[in-house]
N, C-alpha and C positions, 0 to 999 in steps of 0.2 A: 504494500500500500504506500502510495506517495504521501509524504508528510511535508507540510509547509510550516516554516518558522513564523511565529507571530511576534512582531515587534511590540515591546511593552507587555508581552504575555508573562504570566506567572507559571513557572515550571517546577515540578517536584522531581528532584533526583531520586533514584531508586533507593538511596539510603535515607530518604525522608526529609531532607532539607529543601527549603524553598528558595528560588532564585527568580530574578526578573531579567528578561532579555532586553538589552539596551540597543544593540546594533549588530550589524554584520560588517566587519572590517576586512581589509585586504593586507596580507603579509607583504611587506615592501620588497623582500628578496625573492620570494617564490611565487607570489601572486595568489597564494592559497586563501580561500575565504574562511574567516574565523568568526565565531560568535562571541560577542562581548556581552557578558552577563554579570549581574551583581547579586551577591548573597543578601538574603533578607533576614539575617541573624548575625550575632556576634559583632564583628567590626565592620560589616557590610563591605567586605573586600570585593573588588572586581576581578574577573578572570576572563581569559580567552581560551577557546577550544575549537579545533577544526570543525567546520559546519557538518561534514558527514559523520564525524564522531558524536557530535552533540545530538544528532537525530538518529543515531544507531540504536540497535536493540541491545539489551543487557546480555552479557555473556553468562547464560544460565548454567553452563558447565562449571564456571568459576563461582557463580553466586546462585546456587540452586534454590535458595529461599527468597530471592528477590520478588517483591509483591507486584511488580509491573513489567510489562513487555519491553518498554523502551528505557534507555538510560535516563532521559529527561522526558517527562510527560506533562503536558499543559493541564492546569487545573483551573477551576472557576471558583471565585470568591463571592460571598454575598456582601451586602452593604456594611456588615459589621466586621468584615475581613476574614470570616470563617470559610474554610474550604467546604464547598457544597457538592463537588463532583467534578466530572470531566466534560469537556466540550464533546459534541456529537462525534467529531472525527476521531477523537482519542478514545472515547468509550467503546467504540466498535473494535478497537485494536487491542484492548486489554482482555485477555481470555484466561480464565482460571485453569490451573493445571489439571483439575479433574475433567473439565470440559474438553481440553485438548487431548487427554488420554482417551476419553470416551470416543472422540471423533476418529482417532487413529484405529481403535479397535473396531469401530463400526464400519469403516471403509475396508479394512482387511477382511472382514467377514462377509462383505457384500450384503449389508442390511437392506431391508425393504424400504420403500418410500415412506411408509408410516413411521418406521423406526428413525429414518433420517429426519422427518419432521419433528419427532420427539426430541432428537438430539439438538436441532436448531433452537427449539424452545428452551432447552436447558442452557445452551450457550448464550441465549439472549439475556440471561440473568447475570452474565459476567459483568455487564456494565454497572448495574446497581450494586453488585457485590464489591466491585472495584471501587466504586464511589464511597461505599461505606468504609472500606479499608483506608481510603485517603483521609476520611474524616477522623478515623481513629488513630492513624499513624503520624500525622503531621505534628511535629513537636512544638513548633513556634508559629503562631499566626500573626503576621504583621498588621499593624494598625492601618486602615485604609488611608488615613492622612499621610502616613509615611509613603505609601505606594504612590499617591498623587504627587507628593513632593518630589520623589525620585523621578517621576515621569515627566516633570517639567524641564524643558531643554535648557533654558537660559538662567543665569544667576539672578538677573534682574526680575524675571518672572517668578523665580522661587521666593524672592523677597516680598513681592506683591502678594503671593499666596500666603506667606506667613502672616502678613498684616491682616489679610482678609479672614483667616481662620485662627487668629491669635487665641481666642478664648477656648478653642476646641483642643488645643495642644496640651497634653499632659507632660509632666517632667520626663517620663519614660520615652515618649515619642520625640520630644525635643532632643533627648540624648541620642536616640537612634538616627535622627536627621543629621545631627552634628557628627556622629561617627561615620556616617555615609560620606560626608563631605570632608572628613579628616580635620575637624575643628574641635578644639578643646573648650569645654564650658566650665564656668566657675561653679563651685559647690554651693548648695543652699537654695536661695530664692529662685523660684521658677521664672519670675519676671526678669530677673537679671540674666538668667540663662537664655531666655527668649531674645533679649536685646543683644547679648553677646553673639548669638547665632546670626541674627539678622544683620548686625553691623559687620560681622566678618564676611558675610556674603556680599554686602554692599561694597565693601572695600575691594574684594576680588573682582566684582563686576566693573568697578571703576578702573582697576588696573588692566583688565582685559580690553576695555574700551579704548584706553590710552594706547595699548599695544597695537590695536587695529588702526589707529589714526597715525601711527608713526610711518 
């Protein structure tokens, strides 16, 4: 099945961590397409990985207990930031081990059409089962405000977003935004932390603008 990368999409690695796809970049020496993606946990570090590898299947010989078919599988989040399942194109690609084994046995024995229909009905449950597994396994669910913040392309627009949503930001989400931008915040007062984050972004935006004008 052909898979398309979704820019800004949230993907779950088969070891249960969540990441946001930021862009597809080109290796300057080899011309190879690389996926640029950012962790949605810890220090929010960014990584690159070859596009075919990012979209590849899990090595189930090496990881027989992996809960999903692909190395990275796109997930859907609700308004509160909770994983609620898989997009349609991903749900159809995640098949339970039991269903896969049953299918192989069925084909080898030359099962009747009725038995094949029964098998298809069983396999259709793989989507909901996989979605339930996603809900249970995800260890850290990012705040939707953090996802919106990370998805904004320019520093100036990030500052505008901070001002617009100022009252909605908790100390934890501010710290996550700061970590994603490699900014240190003072301890204590949330208002002081907000101002420190915003002012740091404004300063960076100013320097970037000056560099472009040179």
